[in-house]
C-alpha positions, 0 to 999 in steps of 0.5 A: 877379802870382805868389807864389813859394813859399819856406821859412823857412830862411837859404839856399835855391834855388828853380827856377821858370818865370816867363813862360816864363823857366826861372829859379833863385832863390837866397836867402841871409841875411847879417848885413846882410840877405837877398840874392838871385841870379837865373839864367835858363837858367843865366845870371846876371841879377842877383847879390848884390842886397839884398832890401827890402820893396816894392823891385823887385829886377831893375829894368833892361830891359837885363838881359834879364829880362821882369818883376820880383821884389818882396818883400812884407811881409804884416804890416807894413813891414820888409825880409825876414828868413829866419824869415818867408819864406813867411809874413810875407814873400812873394816875388812875380813881377810880369809885364811887362804888370803893370809901367808901360810901359817898366819890365819 
């Protein structure tokens, strides 16, 4: 598991290589929650997905992303809000080898 560094701002983009996948993660806060877009090699993998505590974000193998992303509330059990990014809320990359067989 790798923690992706984030800042406590309402909109941000982070470039990171995850298991050899050149990725860009965009996070944006709306009234209805925090949302994420994931690009690999400049190709959209997922877009407009709501971020929830301990809920896998990519989920599906057919999307072609190896592994998954998950938010973790380090102080409780609430969904992430931008003011706590990088402190209370961590974004983690979970490699395919760390997921149950056939799920990543």
